[in-house]
C-alpha positions as semicolon CSV with decimal commas, in nm:
position;residue;x (nm);y (nm);z (nm)
1;X;-0,033;0,002;0,021
2;X;0,306;0,266;0,079
3;X;0,397;0,168;-0,314
4;X;0,076;0,211;-0,418
5;X;0,067;0,554;-0,219
6;X;0,385;0,656;-0,339
7;X;0,319;0,606;-0,723
8;X;-0,005;0,797;-0,697
9;X;0,179;1,098;-0,555
10;X;0,425;1,100;-0,857
11;X;0,146;1,040;-1,097
12;X;-0,030;1,323;-0,971
13;X;-0,126;1,589;-1,204
14;X;-0,007;1,911;-1,004
15;X;0,425;1,917;-1,044
16;X;0,495;2,050;-0,663
17;X;0,328;1,692;-0,552
18;X;0,522;1,508;-0,784
19;X;0,812;1,671;-0,700
20;X;0,710;1,570;-0,314
21;X;0,643;1,250;-0,360
22;X;0,967;1,171;-0,579
23;X;1,166;1,314;-0,282
24;X;0,928;1,072;-0,027
25;X;0,974;0,802;-0,255
26;X;1,395;0,878;-0,248
27;X;1,419;0,870;0,146
28;X;1,213;0,621;0,139
29;X;1,476;0,373;-0,071
30;X;1,750;0,516;0,093
31;X;1,613;0,426;0,477
32;X;1,514;0,068;0,371
33;X;1,644;-0,040;0,064
34;X;1,712;-0,411;0,205
35;X;1,395;-0,421;0,358
36;X;1,173;-0,335;0,053
37;X;1,118;-0,594;-0,205
38;X;1,300;-0,569;-0,536
39;X;0,957;-0,532;-0,749
40;X;0,887;-0,213;-0,559
41;X;1,235;-0,091;-0,564
42;X;1,185;-0,135;-0,996
43;X;0,848;0,020;-0,967
44;X;0,929;0,320;-0,755
45;X;1,272;0,365;-0,942
46;X;1,058;0,356;-1,297
47;X;0,893;0,653;-1,174
48;X;1,175;0,821;-1,069
49;X;1,377;0,732;-1,361
50;X;1,192;0,647;-1,677
51;X;0,924;0,954;-1,631
52;X;1,025;1,198;-1,324
53;X;1,356;1,203;-1,545
54;X;1,125;1,258;-1,865
55;X;0,908;1,488;-1,730
56;X;0,825;1,736;-1,989
57;X;0,578;1,986;-1,806
58;X;0,803;1,993;-1,539
59;X;1,163;2,107;-1,525
60;X;1,129;2,140;-1,129
61;X;1,030;1,740;-1,137
62;X;1,309;1,655;-1,395
63;X;1,553;1,837;-1,141
64;X;1,392;1,675;-0,816
65;X;1,474;1,328;-1,040
66;X;1,822;1,353;-1,056
67;X;1,850;1,463;-0,732
68;X;1,655;1,202;-0,610
69;X;1,890;0,942;-0,776
70;X;2,197;1,167;-0,664
71;X;2,103;1,097;-0,280
72;X;2,030;0,699;-0,351
73;X;2,403;0,705;-0,468
74;X;2,491;0,801;-0,103
75;X;2,357;0,439;-0,024
76;X;2,640;0,175;-0,151
77;X;2,364;-0,109;-0,140
78;X;2,167;0,088;-0,448
79;X;2,474;0,104;-0,712
80;X;2,404;-0,295;-0,838
81;X;2,053;-0,173;-0,944
82;X;2,156;0,196;-1,046
83;X;2,418;0,166;-1,254
84;X;2,281;0,022;-1,577
85;X;1,984;0,261;-1,541
86;X;2,230;0,561;-1,524
87;X;2,275;0,676;-1,863
88;X;1,916;0,737;-1,950
89;X;1,951;1,028;-1,730
90;X;2,297;1,163;-1,902
91;X;2,114;1,361;-2,192
92;X;1,966;1,565;-1,922
93;X;2,295;1,755;-1,917
94;X;2,166;1,925;-2,189
95;X;1,844;2,008;-2,070
96;X;1,721;2,350;-2,172
97;X;1,678;2,464;-1,778
98;X;1,973;2,542;-1,604
99;X;1,848;2,395;-1,260
100;X;1,809;2,061;-1,418
101;X;2,156;2,070;-1,593
102;X;2,315;2,141;-1,173
103;X;2,154;1,864;-1,108
104;X;2,279;1,656;-1,350
105;X;2,645;1,837;-1,281
106;X;2,598;1,755;-0,902
107;X;2,534;1,378;-0,919
108;X;2,802;1,296;-1,188
109;X;3,028;1,499;-0,912
110;X;2,939;1,250;-0,658
111;X;2,967;0,913;-0,890
112;X;3,328;1,093;-0,986
113;X;3,390;1,000;-0,592
114;X;3,242;0,598;-0,670
115;X;3,410;0,300;-0,671
116;X;3,287;0,070;-0,982
117;X;3,074;0,337;-1,130
118;X;3,224;0,582;-1,408
119;X;3,097;0,949;-1,483
120;X;3,174;0,933;-1,817
121;X;3,003;0,564;-1,886
122;X;2,670;0,788;-1,796
123;X;2,738;1,121;-1,961
124;X;3,018;1,067;-2,236
125;X;3,337;1,285;-2,222
126;X;3,265;1,442;-2,584
127;X;2,918;1,501;-2,451
128;X;3,027;1,670;-2,142
129;X;3,304;1,916;-2,361
130;X;3,055;1,986;-2,570
131;X;2,820;2,095;-2,272
132;X;3,126;2,298;-2,130
133;X;3,156;2,450;-2,486
134;X;2,772;2,526;-2,484
135;X;2,775;2,726;-2,116
136;X;3,030;2,985;-2,297
137;X;2,810;3,046;-2,535
138;X;2,502;3,297;-2,597
139;X;2,327;3,356;-2,308
140;X;2,485;3,073;-2,104
141;X;2,701;3,198;-1,799
142;X;3,077;3,089;-1,858
143;X;3,116;3,099;-1,517
144;X;2,803;3,002;-1,383
145;X;2,714;2,695;-1,168
146;X;2,691;2,429;-1,448
147;X;3,038;2,561;-1,616
148;X;3,233;2,555;-1,297
149;X;3,135;2,215;-1,189
150;X;3,174;2,082;-1,571
151;X;3,493;2,227;-1,492
152;X;3,573;2,048;-1,143
153;X;3,444;1,760;-1,327
154;X;3,703;1,776;-1,614
155;X;3,997;1,946;-1,432
156;X;4,225;1,631;-1,437
157;X;4,112;1,626;-1,817
158;X;4,256;1,969;-1,891
159;X;4,552;1,948;-1,665
160;X;4,659;1,639;-1,542
161;X;4,826;1,620;-1,196
162;X;5,036;1,342;-1,008
163;X;5,394;1,278;-0,975
164;X;5,413;1,057;-1,252
165;X;5,258;1,363;-1,520
166;X;5,565;1,486;-1,712
167;X;5,568;1,804;-1,914
168;X;5,506;1,642;-2,217
169;X;5,207;1,445;-2,068
170;X;5,072;1,808;-1,971
171;X;5,159;1,937;-2,316
172;X;5,034;1,645;-2,525
173;X;4,683;1,660;-2,317
174;X;4,628;2,050;-2,342
175;X;4,713;2,094;-2,704
176;X;4,480;1,803;-2,788
177;X;4,205;1,968;-2,589
178;X;4,238;2,296;-2,754
179;X;4,270;2,147;-3,085
180;X;3,947;1,904;-3,003
181;X;3,736;2,104;-2,840
182;X;3,862;2,523;-2,782
183;X;3,554;2,670;-2,683
184;X;3,526;2,430;-2,389
185;X;3,917;2,489;-2,346
186;X;3,856;2,855;-2,315
187;X;3,547;2,782;-2,083
188;X;3,761;2,546;-1,855
189;X;4,006;2,833;-1,833
190;X;3,750;3,154;-1,738
191;X;3,694;2,878;-1,404
192;X;4,035;2,788;-1,334
193;X;4,050;3,022;-1,035
194;X;3,807;2,799;-0,878
195;X;3,932;2,460;-1,010
196;X;4,338;2,510;-0,964
197;X;4,583;2,611;-0,720
198;X;4,809;2,946;-0,819
199;X;5,090;2,682;-0,891
200;X;4,876;2,467;-1,104
201;X;4,749;2,817;-1,303
202;X;5,104;2,922;-1,332
203;X;5,241;2,617;-1,495
204;X;4,969;2,570;-1,712
205;X;5,011;2,902;-1,825
206;X;5,410;2,840;-1,857
207;X;5,348;2,513;-2,075
208;X;5,098;2,701;-2,307
209;X;5,387;2,967;-2,347
210;X;5,614;2,715;-2,422
211;X;5,389;2,619;-2,694
212;X;5,294;2,905;-2,842
213;X;5,650;3,016;-2,873
214;X;5,735;2,681;-3,048
215;X;5,462;2,759;-3,255
216;X;5,633;3,152;-3,366
217;X;5,982;2,962;-3,374
218;X;5,863;2,727;-3,656
219;X;5,695;2,978;-3,818
220;X;6,029;3,202;-3,832
221;X;6,172;2,912;-3,962
222;X;5,981;2,858;-4,254
223;X;6,026;3,286;-4,298
224;X;6,372;3,236;-4,290
225;X;6,348;3,477;-3,999
226;X;6,601;3,475;-3,682
227;X;6,414;3,256;-3,347
228;X;6,741;3,227;-3,140
229;X;6,593;3,451;-2,891
230;X;6,281;3,264;-2,838
231;X;6,445;2,889;-2,910
232;X;6,571;2,930;-2,541
233;X;6,214;2,983;-2,420
234;X;6,172;2,611;-2,483
235;X;6,338;2,259;-2,437
236;X;6,325;1,949;-2,594
237;X;5,996;1,814;-2,434
238;X;5,778;2,085;-2,620
239;X;5,824;1,927;-2,934
240;X;5,507;1,735;-2,927
241;X;5,344;2,103;-3,018
242;X;5,419;2,027;-3,351
243;X;5,166;1,799;-3,486
244;X;4,875;2,017;-3,319
245;X;5,010;2,319;-3,480
246;X;4,774;2,534;-3,677
247;X;4,649;2,911;-3,666
248;X;4,380;2,883;-3,536
249;X;4,483;2,681;-3,218
250;X;4,750;2,974;-3,177
251;X;4,450;3,189;-3,160
252;X;4,302;2,983;-2,894
253;X;4,625;2,933;-2,698
254;X;4,661;3,320;-2,721
255;X;4,287;3,369;-2,592
256;X;4,390;3,086;-2,327
257;X;4,722;3,251;-2,216
258;X;4,517;3,632;-2,173
259;X;4,180;3,448;-1,978
260;X;4,483;3,263;-1,700
261;X;4,680;3,573;-1,632
262;X;4,371;3,761;-1,569
263;X;4,245;3,512;-1,314
C-alpha cells in the first residue's frame, strides 16, 4: 500500500506534488532499501528515472528526479541496481533549464568519487565537453554553476596532475583538448581560479607559453627569420606541439593565456 500511495503521488497532475512524491520515495528507498521487495524498488525507480526524469511539463520534477538518484547513490547498496539505469539520465546534461543541468553535474561529481561507477559511462566525455563549450556561448553563463561544476569534473582532463605526469604529458593533453574542443577549453580556463591552485595555473600558463613560442619559432623558420631568442624559451619536450600546430590553435592558445593571466 505504501508503494501504491507513493506511486499515486508521483503520478499527480500537480508538479509540486510529484516533486514531493519523488523526494519521499527516494528517502524511503535509501532508508529501507534492504527491506523493500525488489519489485517495489523497481516500480519506484521506474517512476523516478523513466517518468520523472523525462517529465516534459515541469523542470522542477526533472531536477528532483536527478536529486533523488543522487541521494540514493550515497548508499552503496543501491549501486548494483542503479548502475545500468544511470546512462538513461545522461542526456539531461543538455536540458534547456539550468537547474536541471546543475542537478546532473552535481550527480556526476558524486559519481566521480564512487568506485565501480564511472561518470563518463553515464554521460560520455564528448557530451560533457560539448556542454562545457555551450555554457560559454549565447545567454549561458561561462562562470555559472554548470560551467564551474563541469570544470571541476573535467579538471584532470585539462590539467593532469600526479607525480608520474611529465611536462610532455601536460603539453600533449592540453594541445589535444585545445585542438578538439577549443571553446570548452576557453570556458574551463575562465573557471580555472576556482578549480586549480595558483601554482597549477602558473604551470599551465607556462605550458601554453612554451607551446606558443614553439609555434612562433616554427613559423619564423619557415620565413627564414632569426628565432634564436625565442628558441631559448622551450626545451625538447615541447616538440610534441608540432603535430597540433595551426593558426586557429595559436589564436586559442593566445586567448587562453590572456584569460589565465586575468584569473
